C-alpha positions as CSV (number, residue, x, y, z in Angstrom):
1,X,-83.8,52.7,-221.4
2,X,-82.7,51.1,-218.4
3,X,-84.8,49.8,-216.4
4,X,-85.1,49.3,-211.9
5,X,-83.4,46.4,-210.9
6,X,-86.7,45.5,-209.0
7,X,-88.8,45.5,-213.0
8,X,-86.6,42.9,-214.6
9,X,-87.4,39.7,-215.7
10,X,-84.1,37.7,-216.8
11,X,-84.2,35.4,-219.3
12,X,-82.8,32.5,-219.8
13,X,-81.7,30.5,-222.6
14,X,-83.2,26.4,-221.8
15,X,-81.5,25.1,-225.6
16,X,-80.1,21.8,-224.3
17,X,-81.6,21.3,-221.5
18,X,-85.3,20.8,-220.2
19,X,-88.0,18.6,-220.5
20,X,-87.5,17.7,-224.6
21,X,-88.8,19.9,-228.1
22,X,-88.6,22.9,-225.9
23,X,-85.2,24.0,-226.8
24,X,-83.9,27.3,-228.1
25,X,-87.5,28.5,-225.7
26,X,-87.0,31.4,-223.3
27,X,-88.5,30.9,-219.6
28,X,-89.1,34.3,-218.0
29,X,-87.8,33.4,-214.9
30,X,-90.2,35.8,-212.5
31,X,-89.2,36.8,-209.4
32,X,-87.8,34.4,-207.1
33,X,-85.2,33.6,-209.3
34,X,-82.7,36.3,-209.7
35,X,-79.4,35.7,-212.2
36,X,-76.2,36.6,-209.6
37,X,-74.1,40.1,-210.9
38,X,-71.1,39.2,-212.4
39,X,-67.8,40.9,-211.6
40,X,-65.8,40.6,-214.4
41,X,-61.7,41.8,-213.7
42,X,-61.0,45.6,-213.8
43,X,-64.2,46.2,-213.1
44,X,-64.0,46.8,-209.9
45,X,-61.3,49.7,-210.2
46,X,-64.4,51.8,-212.0
47,X,-66.4,53.2,-208.6
48,X,-69.6,53.8,-211.1
49,X,-69.6,50.2,-212.0
50,X,-69.1,49.3,-208.4
51,X,-71.5,50.8,-207.4
52,X,-74.1,49.7,-210.2
53,X,-72.8,45.9,-209.0
54,X,-73.3,46.8,-205.0
55,X,-76.3,48.3,-205.7
56,X,-77.3,45.2,-207.5
57,X,-76.5,42.9,-205.1
58,X,-78.1,45.1,-202.4
59,X,-81.3,45.4,-204.3
60,X,-81.6,41.0,-204.0
61,X,-80.0,41.6,-200.8
62,X,-76.8,40.0,-200.9
63,X,-75.3,42.2,-198.5
64,X,-72.8,40.6,-197.9
65,X,-71.4,39.8,-202.4
66,X,-72.6,43.5,-201.6
67,X,-70.0,44.4,-199.5
68,X,-66.4,42.3,-200.4
69,X,-67.6,43.7,-204.0
70,X,-67.3,47.9,-201.8
71,X,-64.6,47.2,-199.5
72,X,-62.1,46.5,-202.8
73,X,-64.1,49.1,-204.2
74,X,-63.4,51.6,-200.8
75,X,-59.6,50.5,-201.2
76,X,-58.8,52.8,-203.9
77,X,-61.0,56.1,-202.8
78,X,-61.7,55.7,-199.6
79,X,-63.6,59.4,-199.7
80,X,-66.4,57.8,-201.9
81,X,-70.1,58.7,-201.0
82,X,-71.6,56.2,-202.9
83,X,-69.9,53.7,-202.2
84,X,-70.2,54.6,-198.1
85,X,-74.0,54.7,-199.0
86,X,-74.2,51.3,-200.4
87,X,-72.4,50.0,-197.9
88,X,-73.9,51.7,-195.2
89,X,-76.4,50.0,-196.0
90,X,-74.8,46.1,-196.9
91,X,-74.5,47.0,-193.3
92,X,-78.1,47.5,-191.9
93,X,-78.9,44.9,-194.3
94,X,-77.1,42.4,-191.7
95,X,-77.6,44.2,-188.7
96,X,-74.1,45.2,-188.1
97,X,-75.5,48.1,-186.2
98,X,-71.7,49.2,-185.2
99,X,-70.1,49.8,-188.0
100,X,-73.2,50.7,-189.7
101,X,-73.6,53.3,-187.3
102,X,-69.9,54.9,-188.2
103,X,-70.8,54.8,-191.5
104,X,-73.5,56.6,-191.0
105,X,-71.8,59.7,-188.8
106,X,-69.2,59.4,-191.2
107,X,-71.8,60.6,-194.2
108,X,-73.5,62.8,-192.1
109,X,-70.6,64.8,-190.6
110,X,-69.6,65.3,-195.2
111,X,-73.2,65.9,-196.1
112,X,-75.2,67.7,-194.0
113,X,-78.1,67.2,-195.9
114,X,-78.4,63.7,-196.5
115,X,-82.0,62.6,-195.2
116,X,-81.4,58.8,-195.6
117,X,-77.6,58.6,-193.8
118,X,-79.4,61.2,-191.4
119,X,-82.2,59.0,-190.5
120,X,-80.8,55.6,-191.7
121,X,-78.4,56.8,-189.0
122,X,-81.5,57.8,-186.2
123,X,-82.7,53.8,-186.9
124,X,-80.0,52.9,-186.0
125,X,-79.6,54.1,-182.7
126,X,-83.2,52.9,-183.0
127,X,-82.7,49.5,-183.0
128,X,-79.4,50.2,-180.2
129,X,-82.3,51.2,-177.7
130,X,-80.1,53.9,-177.6
131,X,-83.3,56.7,-178.3
132,X,-81.4,59.2,-176.7
133,X,-79.0,59.5,-178.9
134,X,-81.8,58.3,-182.4
135,X,-84.1,61.0,-181.5
136,X,-81.9,64.4,-182.7
137,X,-81.1,62.6,-185.9
138,X,-84.8,60.9,-186.3
139,X,-86.1,64.7,-185.6
140,X,-84.4,66.7,-187.9
141,X,-84.9,64.3,-190.7
142,X,-88.9,64.4,-190.2
143,X,-87.9,68.6,-190.2
144,X,-86.0,68.2,-193.5
145,X,-88.8,65.9,-194.9
146,X,-92.2,66.1,-193.8
147,X,-92.5,62.3,-194.3
148,X,-94.7,60.9,-192.5
149,X,-92.4,57.5,-192.2
150,X,-89.8,59.7,-191.0
151,X,-92.3,61.5,-188.6
152,X,-93.7,58.2,-186.8
153,X,-90.2,57.4,-185.6
154,X,-90.0,60.5,-184.1
155,X,-93.1,59.4,-181.9
156,X,-92.4,55.6,-181.6
157,X,-88.7,57.4,-180.4
158,X,-90.4,59.8,-178.2
159,X,-92.5,57.0,-177.2
160,X,-90.3,54.7,-175.6
161,X,-87.7,57.0,-174.4
162,X,-90.8,57.8,-172.0
163,X,-91.1,53.9,-171.6
164,X,-87.4,53.5,-170.7
165,X,-87.7,56.6,-168.8
166,X,-86.0,58.4,-170.5
167,X,-87.8,61.3,-170.4
168,X,-91.3,61.9,-169.8
169,X,-93.9,62.7,-172.7
170,X,-93.4,66.7,-171.4
171,X,-90.3,67.0,-171.5
172,X,-89.8,65.5,-175.0
173,X,-91.4,69.1,-176.6
């Protein structure tokens, strides 16, 4: 049974390391220290392996390393939806909003029913203070899911639009 990356607690064999008398014991490294993903030759040619490794890197908040892996994997399969989704996530984590927007637009055009991509595109536009552009994407994501977080995003952007003079509260409904 495979565990979610956040539930794994790596263990390290400490034989010959550390204090005397503790050789061969396993030490739980907990959440503070993560063993980085290892990439072996040939793994990047397999999109599934690249996806798993990039997901692990992003879960560990290593977007630069994930992007290196994803860019290499996407050279052989540039239309791989899963890899491009992870690349959008990595751009968002790095606050590279222009590349994130471009990637998210491609994802939404390819699959208009992808709620995550739709909401993330709205959030990316919101973070660029492009509230009028963000609002339709956020509204659609909220309508598709009924998720309170999505609905809160709509209200937040509507309020910012009204506050910045982009439109009135009455015109937003």
